[in-house]
Every structure is written in C-alpha cells, then in structure tokens.
C-alpha beads as a LAMMPS data file, in Angstrom:
LAMMPS data file: protein, C-alpha beads

325 atoms
324 bonds

1 atom types
1 bond types

-500.0 500.0 xlo xhi
-500.0 500.0 ylo yhi
-500.0 500.0 zlo zhi

Masses

1 110.0

Atoms # bond

1 1 1 362.382 -49.251 62.062
2 1 1 361.369 -50.266 58.533
3 1 1 358.471 -52.505 57.558
4 1 1 361.043 -55.183 56.768
5 1 1 362.788 -54.979 60.140
6 1 1 359.457 -54.820 62.040
7 1 1 358.096 -57.883 60.275
8 1 1 361.387 -59.749 60.489
9 1 1 361.583 -59.104 64.251
10 1 1 357.947 -60.149 64.770
11 1 1 358.310 -63.371 62.741
12 1 1 361.686 -64.246 64.226
13 1 1 361.100 -63.349 67.881
14 1 1 357.451 -62.721 68.709
15 1 1 355.275 -64.921 66.512
16 1 1 353.515 -67.483 68.705
17 1 1 353.370 -70.716 66.732
18 1 1 350.203 -72.353 68.077
19 1 1 349.340 -73.376 64.518
20 1 1 350.486 -72.769 60.926
21 1 1 348.034 -69.923 60.306
22 1 1 350.137 -66.777 60.784
23 1 1 353.179 -67.704 58.670
24 1 1 351.001 -69.191 55.913
25 1 1 348.894 -66.021 55.740
26 1 1 351.987 -63.821 55.626
27 1 1 353.571 -65.998 52.932
28 1 1 350.454 -65.672 50.782
29 1 1 350.422 -61.889 51.195
30 1 1 354.155 -61.588 50.522
31 1 1 353.876 -63.618 47.323
32 1 1 350.759 -61.820 46.081
33 1 1 351.837 -58.157 45.991
34 1 1 350.857 -57.626 49.615
35 1 1 347.157 -58.436 49.383
36 1 1 344.918 -61.483 49.295
37 1 1 341.243 -62.228 49.862
38 1 1 339.973 -64.443 52.675
39 1 1 339.211 -67.079 50.037
40 1 1 342.785 -66.988 48.707
41 1 1 344.240 -67.287 52.217
42 1 1 341.831 -70.125 53.038
43 1 1 342.921 -71.904 49.821
44 1 1 346.542 -71.590 50.955
45 1 1 345.704 -73.105 54.356
46 1 1 343.744 -75.948 52.748
47 1 1 346.670 -76.750 50.453
48 1 1 348.726 -77.502 53.587
49 1 1 346.048 -79.447 55.492
50 1 1 347.025 -83.094 55.139
51 1 1 343.858 -84.290 56.904
52 1 1 341.695 -82.566 54.293
53 1 1 343.815 -84.082 51.527
54 1 1 343.278 -87.533 53.043
55 1 1 339.536 -86.894 53.238
56 1 1 339.285 -85.989 49.566
57 1 1 341.541 -88.881 48.566
58 1 1 338.984 -91.131 50.256
59 1 1 336.180 -89.340 48.363
60 1 1 338.032 -89.858 45.056
61 1 1 338.489 -93.570 45.756
62 1 1 334.959 -94.300 47.007
63 1 1 332.889 -92.113 44.698
64 1 1 334.033 -90.759 41.288
65 1 1 336.983 -93.140 41.005
66 1 1 334.809 -96.175 41.673
67 1 1 331.979 -95.108 39.330
68 1 1 334.177 -94.051 36.395
69 1 1 336.277 -97.200 36.690
70 1 1 333.124 -99.343 36.738
71 1 1 332.015 -97.733 33.456
72 1 1 335.397 -98.511 31.895
73 1 1 336.679 -94.957 31.510
74 1 1 339.454 -95.185 34.116
75 1 1 342.209 -97.548 35.109
76 1 1 344.331 -97.323 38.233
77 1 1 348.001 -98.072 38.817
78 1 1 348.741 -97.870 42.553
79 1 1 347.765 -94.270 43.398
80 1 1 347.520 -92.948 39.838
81 1 1 344.278 -92.833 37.841
82 1 1 344.489 -92.822 34.058
83 1 1 341.806 -91.912 31.537
84 1 1 341.737 -94.884 29.164
85 1 1 342.795 -94.094 25.566
86 1 1 343.317 -90.439 26.407
87 1 1 345.970 -90.046 23.724
88 1 1 343.474 -90.982 21.036
89 1 1 341.620 -87.720 21.708
90 1 1 342.389 -84.604 19.709
91 1 1 343.019 -81.317 21.509
92 1 1 339.673 -80.032 20.218
93 1 1 337.870 -83.089 21.608
94 1 1 339.559 -82.589 24.974
95 1 1 338.388 -78.970 25.104
96 1 1 334.831 -79.957 24.151
97 1 1 334.735 -82.610 26.877
98 1 1 336.090 -80.121 29.455
99 1 1 333.474 -77.554 28.377
100 1 1 330.717 -80.159 28.706
101 1 1 331.888 -80.970 32.245
102 1 1 331.866 -77.245 33.088
103 1 1 328.286 -76.995 31.765
104 1 1 327.214 -79.970 33.884
105 1 1 328.867 -78.434 36.950
106 1 1 327.229 -75.049 36.382
107 1 1 323.823 -76.661 35.859
108 1 1 324.176 -78.660 39.084
109 1 1 325.270 -75.645 41.144
110 1 1 322.357 -73.583 39.857
111 1 1 319.928 -76.261 41.047
112 1 1 321.729 -77.042 44.314
113 1 1 322.536 -73.987 46.410
114 1 1 324.205 -76.164 49.073
115 1 1 326.240 -78.751 47.127
116 1 1 328.100 -79.938 50.215
117 1 1 325.024 -80.901 52.263
118 1 1 325.729 -84.597 51.552
119 1 1 328.644 -84.370 54.016
120 1 1 326.265 -83.690 56.903
121 1 1 323.700 -85.867 58.624
122 1 1 321.585 -82.730 58.967
123 1 1 321.304 -79.781 56.659
124 1 1 321.504 -77.614 59.739
125 1 1 325.148 -77.132 60.704
126 1 1 326.171 -77.947 64.265
127 1 1 326.867 -74.620 66.045
128 1 1 330.526 -73.947 66.695
129 1 1 330.118 -73.794 70.487
130 1 1 328.365 -77.187 70.522
131 1 1 330.993 -78.702 68.228
132 1 1 333.699 -77.450 70.604
133 1 1 331.980 -79.070 73.608
134 1 1 331.557 -82.395 71.764
135 1 1 335.210 -82.470 70.696
136 1 1 336.381 -81.404 74.161
137 1 1 334.304 -84.146 75.785
138 1 1 335.888 -86.665 73.413
139 1 1 339.361 -85.315 74.306
140 1 1 339.837 -84.486 70.618
141 1 1 339.862 -88.160 69.671
142 1 1 337.550 -90.228 67.488
143 1 1 335.130 -92.016 69.790
144 1 1 335.168 -95.088 67.542
145 1 1 338.789 -95.720 66.536
146 1 1 340.498 -93.376 69.038
147 1 1 342.688 -91.491 66.546
148 1 1 343.718 -87.984 67.589
149 1 1 342.430 -84.837 65.849
150 1 1 346.092 -84.045 65.196
151 1 1 346.210 -86.916 62.698
152 1 1 342.689 -86.952 61.218
153 1 1 339.992 -84.306 60.962
154 1 1 337.116 -84.962 63.369
155 1 1 333.433 -84.489 62.514
156 1 1 330.424 -84.144 64.808
157 1 1 327.993 -86.961 64.064
158 1 1 324.380 -87.570 65.112
159 1 1 324.350 -90.863 67.042
160 1 1 320.675 -91.388 66.241
161 1 1 320.351 -89.895 62.731
162 1 1 318.100 -86.905 62.166
163 1 1 315.939 -88.861 59.707
164 1 1 315.218 -91.378 62.475
165 1 1 314.161 -88.702 64.943
166 1 1 317.555 -87.951 66.518
167 1 1 317.660 -84.666 68.401
168 1 1 319.960 -81.683 67.948
169 1 1 321.146 -82.252 71.511
170 1 1 324.681 -82.619 72.799
171 1 1 323.833 -86.057 74.211
172 1 1 323.055 -87.200 70.650
173 1 1 326.381 -86.040 69.214
174 1 1 329.662 -87.892 69.051
175 1 1 333.072 -87.062 67.626
176 1 1 334.135 -89.318 64.751
177 1 1 337.056 -89.041 62.370
178 1 1 335.988 -88.663 58.759
179 1 1 336.858 -92.311 57.993
180 1 1 334.722 -93.740 60.818
181 1 1 331.894 -91.317 60.077
182 1 1 331.920 -92.358 56.432
183 1 1 331.960 -96.055 57.352
184 1 1 329.136 -95.569 59.834
185 1 1 327.118 -93.771 57.171
186 1 1 327.548 -96.649 54.745
187 1 1 326.317 -99.101 57.374
188 1 1 323.283 -97.162 58.646
189 1 1 320.646 -99.039 56.670
190 1 1 322.101 -102.416 57.605
191 1 1 322.792 -102.021 61.299
192 1 1 321.637 -98.769 62.805
193 1 1 317.899 -99.407 62.829
194 1 1 318.374 -102.156 65.423
195 1 1 320.531 -99.889 67.558
196 1 1 317.942 -97.126 67.269
197 1 1 315.192 -99.446 68.485
198 1 1 317.339 -100.614 71.399
199 1 1 317.349 -97.097 72.888
200 1 1 313.579 -97.354 73.324
201 1 1 313.688 -100.715 75.090
202 1 1 311.917 -100.702 78.474
203 1 1 310.721 -103.447 80.827
204 1 1 307.237 -103.046 82.277
205 1 1 308.123 -104.304 85.746
206 1 1 311.340 -102.245 86.082
207 1 1 311.019 -99.378 88.564
208 1 1 313.567 -97.252 86.692
209 1 1 312.005 -97.842 83.254
210 1 1 308.687 -96.370 84.368
211 1 1 309.892 -93.667 86.747
212 1 1 308.770 -90.165 85.803
213 1 1 308.890 -88.494 89.232
214 1 1 311.885 -87.198 91.216
215 1 1 313.617 -86.455 87.902
216 1 1 316.212 -83.727 88.392
217 1 1 317.457 -83.483 84.814
218 1 1 317.402 -85.677 81.709
219 1 1 318.607 -85.866 78.137
220 1 1 317.800 -88.156 75.225
221 1 1 319.666 -91.176 76.590
222 1 1 319.787 -90.756 80.385
223 1 1 318.035 -89.221 83.393
224 1 1 318.898 -88.306 86.979
225 1 1 316.735 -88.706 90.092
226 1 1 317.220 -88.258 93.822
227 1 1 317.759 -91.580 95.588
228 1 1 314.647 -92.764 97.468
229 1 1 316.823 -93.939 100.374
230 1 1 319.691 -91.405 100.370
231 1 1 322.850 -92.029 102.338
232 1 1 323.500 -88.254 102.248
233 1 1 321.450 -85.174 101.288
234 1 1 321.095 -84.849 97.493
235 1 1 322.245 -88.434 96.894
236 1 1 321.515 -88.795 93.154
237 1 1 321.136 -91.698 90.741
238 1 1 322.012 -91.288 87.049
239 1 1 320.233 -93.870 84.917
240 1 1 320.246 -94.794 81.215
241 1 1 316.817 -94.410 79.577
242 1 1 317.238 -97.799 77.877
243 1 1 316.708 -100.855 80.033
244 1 1 320.094 -102.515 80.403
245 1 1 321.117 -104.484 83.466
246 1 1 324.883 -104.195 83.447
247 1 1 326.930 -100.984 83.233
248 1 1 329.393 -102.784 80.982
249 1 1 326.672 -103.364 78.358
250 1 1 326.033 -99.651 77.807
251 1 1 326.832 -98.087 74.441
252 1 1 329.540 -95.431 74.432
253 1 1 327.018 -92.722 73.560
254 1 1 324.964 -93.670 76.646
255 1 1 328.079 -93.344 78.778
256 1 1 328.631 -89.900 77.271
257 1 1 325.050 -88.929 78.121
258 1 1 325.428 -90.228 81.678
259 1 1 328.738 -88.415 82.107
260 1 1 327.066 -85.179 81.008
261 1 1 324.325 -85.575 83.651
262 1 1 326.868 -86.443 86.357
263 1 1 328.635 -83.154 85.663
264 1 1 325.371 -81.176 85.609
265 1 1 324.176 -82.721 88.880
266 1 1 327.539 -82.174 90.547
267 1 1 327.493 -78.494 89.568
268 1 1 323.873 -78.054 90.713
269 1 1 324.550 -79.668 94.091
270 1 1 327.689 -77.608 94.710
271 1 1 325.988 -74.362 93.688
272 1 1 323.144 -74.806 96.185
273 1 1 325.191 -76.276 99.047
274 1 1 328.655 -74.874 99.665
275 1 1 329.264 -77.417 102.434
276 1 1 329.739 -80.125 99.783
277 1 1 333.473 -80.706 99.480
278 1 1 333.657 -84.020 97.622
279 1 1 331.718 -86.813 95.906
280 1 1 331.648 -90.587 95.790
281 1 1 330.736 -91.922 92.357
282 1 1 329.941 -95.619 92.345
283 1 1 328.350 -98.453 90.372
284 1 1 327.017 -101.757 91.682
285 1 1 327.444 -104.230 88.817
286 1 1 326.223 -107.703 89.764
287 1 1 324.470 -109.275 92.745
288 1 1 327.699 -109.961 94.634
289 1 1 328.648 -106.304 94.186
290 1 1 325.406 -105.252 95.877
291 1 1 323.186 -104.565 92.861
292 1 1 319.492 -104.951 93.747
293 1 1 317.756 -103.104 90.885
294 1 1 318.558 -104.727 87.554
295 1 1 318.703 -101.529 85.583
296 1 1 322.201 -100.026 85.436
297 1 1 322.652 -96.820 87.433
298 1 1 325.374 -94.693 88.982
299 1 1 325.346 -93.273 92.505
300 1 1 326.488 -89.676 92.903
301 1 1 326.882 -89.132 96.641
302 1 1 327.808 -85.647 97.927
303 1 1 330.275 -85.635 100.786
304 1 1 330.743 -83.029 103.462
305 1 1 333.608 -82.532 105.855
306 1 1 332.990 -84.522 109.041
307 1 1 330.056 -86.577 107.685
308 1 1 331.959 -89.701 108.821
309 1 1 334.769 -90.066 111.347
310 1 1 337.338 -91.283 108.812
311 1 1 336.543 -90.985 105.075
312 1 1 339.931 -92.340 103.991
313 1 1 339.585 -95.066 101.391
314 1 1 336.226 -93.844 100.084
315 1 1 334.747 -96.391 97.720
316 1 1 336.998 -99.066 99.206
317 1 1 334.479 -99.072 102.066
318 1 1 332.288 -101.455 100.043
319 1 1 334.493 -104.065 101.730
320 1 1 334.751 -102.522 105.223
321 1 1 337.809 -104.486 106.341
322 1 1 339.745 -103.090 103.353
323 1 1 338.690 -99.442 103.587
324 1 1 341.669 -98.274 105.627
325 1 1 345.173 -98.942 104.300

Bonds

1 1 1 2
2 1 2 3
3 1 3 4
4 1 4 5
5 1 5 6
6 1 6 7
7 1 7 8
8 1 8 9
9 1 9 10
10 1 10 11
11 1 11 12
12 1 12 13
13 1 13 14
14 1 14 15
15 1 15 16
16 1 16 17
17 1 17 18
18 1 18 19
19 1 19 20
20 1 20 21
21 1 21 22
22 1 22 23
23 1 23 24
24 1 24 25
25 1 25 26
26 1 26 27
27 1 27 28
28 1 28 29
29 1 29 30
30 1 30 31
31 1 31 32
32 1 32 33
33 1 33 34
34 1 34 35
35 1 35 36
36 1 36 37
37 1 37 38
38 1 38 39
39 1 39 40
40 1 40 41
41 1 41 42
42 1 42 43
43 1 43 44
44 1 44 45
45 1 45 46
46 1 46 47
47 1 47 48
48 1 48 49
49 1 49 50
50 1 50 51
51 1 51 52
52 1 52 53
53 1 53 54
54 1 54 55
55 1 55 56
56 1 56 57
57 1 57 58
58 1 58 59
59 1 59 60
60 1 60 61
61 1 61 62
62 1 62 63
63 1 63 64
64 1 64 65
65 1 65 66
66 1 66 67
67 1 67 68
68 1 68 69
69 1 69 70
70 1 70 71
71 1 71 72
72 1 72 73
73 1 73 74
74 1 74 75
75 1 75 76
76 1 76 77
77 1 77 78
78 1 78 79
79 1 79 80
80 1 80 81
81 1 81 82
82 1 82 83
83 1 83 84
84 1 84 85
85 1 85 86
86 1 86 87
87 1 87 88
88 1 88 89
89 1 89 90
90 1 90 91
91 1 91 92
92 1 92 93
93 1 93 94
94 1 94 95
95 1 95 96
96 1 96 97
97 1 97 98
98 1 98 99
99 1 99 100
100 1 100 101
101 1 101 102
102 1 102 103
103 1 103 104
104 1 104 105
105 1 105 106
106 1 106 107
107 1 107 108
108 1 108 109
109 1 109 110
110 1 110 111
111 1 111 112
112 1 112 113
113 1 113 114
114 1 114 115
115 1 115 116
116 1 116 117
117 1 117 118
118 1 118 119
119 1 119 120
120 1 120 121
121 1 121 122
122 1 122 123
123 1 123 124
124 1 124 125
125 1 125 126
126 1 126 127
127 1 127 128
128 1 128 129
129 1 129 130
130 1 130 131
131 1 131 132
132 1 132 133
133 1 133 134
134 1 134 135
135 1 135 136
136 1 136 137
137 1 137 138
138 1 138 139
139 1 139 140
140 1 140 141
141 1 141 142
142 1 142 143
143 1 143 144
144 1 144 145
145 1 145 146
146 1 146 147
147 1 147 148
148 1 148 149
149 1 149 150
150 1 150 151
151 1 151 152
152 1 152 153
153 1 153 154
154 1 154 155
155 1 155 156
156 1 156 157
157 1 157 158
158 1 158 159
159 1 159 160
160 1 160 161
161 1 161 162
162 1 162 163
163 1 163 164
164 1 164 165
165 1 165 166
166 1 166 167
167 1 167 168
168 1 168 169
169 1 169 170
170 1 170 171
171 1 171 172
172 1 172 173
173 1 173 174
174 1 174 175
175 1 175 176
176 1 176 177
177 1 177 178
178 1 178 179
179 1 179 180
180 1 180 181
181 1 181 182
182 1 182 183
183 1 183 184
184 1 184 185
185 1 185 186
186 1 186 187
187 1 187 188
188 1 188 189
189 1 189 190
190 1 190 191
191 1 191 192
192 1 192 193
193 1 193 194
194 1 194 195
195 1 195 196
196 1 196 197
197 1 197 198
198 1 198 199
199 1 199 200
200 1 200 201
201 1 201 202
202 1 202 203
203 1 203 204
204 1 204 205
205 1 205 206
206 1 206 207
207 1 207 208
208 1 208 209
209 1 209 210
210 1 210 211
211 1 211 212
212 1 212 213
213 1 213 214
214 1 214 215
215 1 215 216
216 1 216 217
217 1 217 218
218 1 218 219
219 1 219 220
220 1 220 221
221 1 221 222
222 1 222 223
223 1 223 224
224 1 224 225
225 1 225 226
226 1 226 227
227 1 227 228
228 1 228 229
229 1 229 230
230 1 230 231
231 1 231 232
232 1 232 233
233 1 233 234
234 1 234 235
235 1 235 236
236 1 236 237
237 1 237 238
238 1 238 239
239 1 239 240
240 1 240 241
241 1 241 242
242 1 242 243
243 1 243 244
244 1 244 245
245 1 245 246
246 1 246 247
247 1 247 248
248 1 248 249
249 1 249 250
250 1 250 251
251 1 251 252
252 1 252 253
253 1 253 254
254 1 254 255
255 1 255 256
256 1 256 257
257 1 257 258
258 1 258 259
259 1 259 260
260 1 260 261
261 1 261 262
262 1 262 263
263 1 263 264
264 1 264 265
265 1 265 266
266 1 266 267
267 1 267 268
268 1 268 269
269 1 269 270
270 1 270 271
271 1 271 272
272 1 272 273
273 1 273 274
274 1 274 275
275 1 275 276
276 1 276 277
277 1 277 278
278 1 278 279
279 1 279 280
280 1 280 281
281 1 281 282
282 1 282 283
283 1 283 284
284 1 284 285
285 1 285 286
286 1 286 287
287 1 287 288
288 1 288 289
289 1 289 290
290 1 290 291
291 1 291 292
292 1 292 293
293 1 293 294
294 1 294 295
295 1 295 296
296 1 296 297
297 1 297 298
298 1 298 299
299 1 299 300
300 1 300 301
301 1 301 302
302 1 302 303
303 1 303 304
304 1 304 305
305 1 305 306
306 1 306 307
307 1 307 308
308 1 308 309
309 1 309 310
310 1 310 311
311 1 311 312
312 1 312 313
313 1 313 314
314 1 314 315
315 1 315 316
316 1 316 317
317 1 317 318
318 1 318 319
319 1 319 320
320 1 320 321
321 1 321 322
322 1 322 323
323 1 323 324
324 1 324 325
C-alpha cells in the first residue's frame, strides 16, 4: 500500500476521535511540506480552541481595551475596536509606532522571564497530577457557576491565596472557569480577607475546636477522629476545622475538604479490615435531628455483614418505625 492509501485508511477507518488533536496535527503537516515543529502544531490547536479565544477576548476587554479607551486612543463599535484618527497617520509613522511597540515588548521580555505569571495565584505551577485530581473531584465543572469544561476552560485556583498563607494542598484548590477565577481575583481585596479569617474561627468551649488527640488524618480545612462512643469499630467523625454549627453553613471548599477525608478514611478502614462491606454516612443537623455537639460533623460508620439482624433501610433507622419499607 502507498503512503496515501495507508493514511487515507487510517484517517477514514481507524482514527479514534476522542479530541481534535490527530486530524489537526495531520492537517498542519500536510499543509507544511510534511513537517512542523511542536510550537507550530500547538499554534494550530490554539487557533481552534474557542475557550482560549473567549479567555483572550475577556483579557482584551478588561485590560488593554479598557486602558487605551480611557486614554482616548480607541473607540469601540459592538465587537470592533478602532484606533482613533488612524487614517491621519502616514505609512512611515505607522511603521515607527509598530517598531516602538516591538522595542517595548522586547525590553519587557528581557526583564520578565515569566511574562505569564500574572495568570497564576502562585508562581509555582500546579502539578499536572494534582490538577487532574482537582478537576476530577469537581466533575470537570466550575465549582462556582457550574459550567462544564467542554464549554469553558477550567483553572485550578487557590481557595486561600498563597499571599495569605494558603497551602499547596489539594484541599486548598478548587476548579474555576477562567471567568469566575478572574472575577474572584478582582474581588479578593474587598471580600476574601473576611473569608480567610473565618477559617480560623474557633470557640473556646467547643470540644471539637480544641481537640488535638484521636486525629486520624487532617488537611487545611478539616480533620477526622475516631468517635469516643463508637457504634461500630472504627466509627469515625469528619469535622471542619472552622467552628460552624450547621452543615448547611459550610463553604463549598470545606465540603470538598471533608469529602476528601471521608474517602481517605473509608480506604484506610477497608484496607485494614476486610470484613467491612459497607458504610453509613450521616449528619445530625439540628437538635430535633439528634445533634448534641454544636460543631458540624459527619459520621462515617463501617458496616459488616450480620452486625444487625436486618440492615435494610440504613439511615432511615433514625426514625425506627420508618426503617423497614
């Protein structure tokens, strides 16, 4: 078979279209005498990435477009920017202005080896494996507006910013689309300092606020302990570090941190005790629901076959007459 017939057969019958990458790369090679650098192929992919185009359209609107319009050099008609009085410039003046811009750009790049660091909360990039886990945990949706990664590029954001002492820990990361991340960044000085302080809130007479023993595992926003009065071996409580009475008053990032510890504790319990075949996960929210400690917490109760006569109904057993149905 010829190169043509081999490629045609592969593209037509065998190419697995999980994304646009393969055909775009081949198109670039076919239109460029059969060779192209990684940079050239990446440029081709970027030219077809609508989410990246939307991101830079937002940058144009909020940064250079806004500044140059404020100084009177630009005007805007719907989506089109116009350089005011452009046609009064001679071709020589245009070239001189372009050259001056090139000089400014070169000077800036010589002084700033990482010109894109402004797009990150930390100069240290989030490792790819951590980014994958954060996006997977968020189900590839923005944790603020809920938009899917299919429609807008997602970024990994520090919940508590690095400059305020936020850790490079998965519990301190959240997935935000570029629009929400940009909006959050603009609002940090106004609103985020109060949120940051709230994570450190403790009450002196709260048993969970002061507990530092029986801790199984913890992260920046939550901790897990063994229950002092277990209903089953390895009965575990997962507790937010911040003092908050009601589960429904937790911030989303605290729920993420708690969910992470629930998974870790579940895996630890199952790995050390192969008789565990299920779990009850429950929250008492309010006095009439049985809450006695006014610091939100979640019960993780391992279950084993035969530990009760009839486990059917599970958590419905909080109202015994309604457990069986």
